[in-house]
Phi, psi and omega in degrees: 000133177246127176244121178268146174282108183291147173207160181212146178251134177230156177260125178233112180057038180079003180251137179278124179243129177262127179251120184241157175297156180280138170291154185306315180301323179287323178297322177298319178296319178297316180295327176295315177297321180295323183299332178288343184257351195262001184304314178289327181293320179295317177299320177294323179293320178295316179293326182281338181284123180294310177268133183275060176239162185299323182295317180292318179295315178300320180296314179296321178299312180298324179296330184266352182303313181303319180291326177297313181296316183290338179269358177243111184298321180297313178296318181298312180294322178297313181299313181296315182293332181274341183255340187259141179221142173248123180050045178068011178245130179303142179293145181259164180303320181297319179296318179296321181295340179273354181281150173286164180298324179293318178296317180297315180296326176295317178295319179296315179300316179293320177299315178297319179298318183285313184288312181261053181290170183303320181294318178299312181296317180299315180293321177298317178292322179297317178297316179299319179294320179295318178297315179299318179295325181292331184251005184249007180294132183293138179274130177286140180244147178253019179259144175236146179264133176216151180276129180206172174252123183285170180296341178278354180089359180276133179273138177164175180291145179222139177267128179236133176298140181298324183269006178267156178295147179289150174300148179066017178273162183267011179286142181233156179265129180252000000 
């Protein structure tokens, strides 16, 4: 499998801006900032997932990330400043503050497109499915349910180990 570092070039006010994917250390910082914003989003993802499994919840969460980022100015500015470069130099806050709202939204849209590209989303969903698969294997049980009368005289279901002697059996321990 070959994964290319995605990037895209856009024109902002006649200036060429290169938008690049985040390096992993910066992505971790972004995800930390994102974690402060996601409490409601996770609840929404759980509610929106038809099947209550990790893969469905993870998929719904990934689907909602772009709207979360675009609705948080701090996250949006952080993402744009970390992904955009002019002449190989990261854009600074002052340069961003001089952009029109349309220019900023274009940079944000391109940043989201590059960072949360199809390969990233596919891999994120794959990881969620693998984690869900690792923890969802049914556990085999060696217990059997049978109707019996307990020694207390109460009638009801009782779990008996398959390899244990049956109640009222003549086996003895020596």
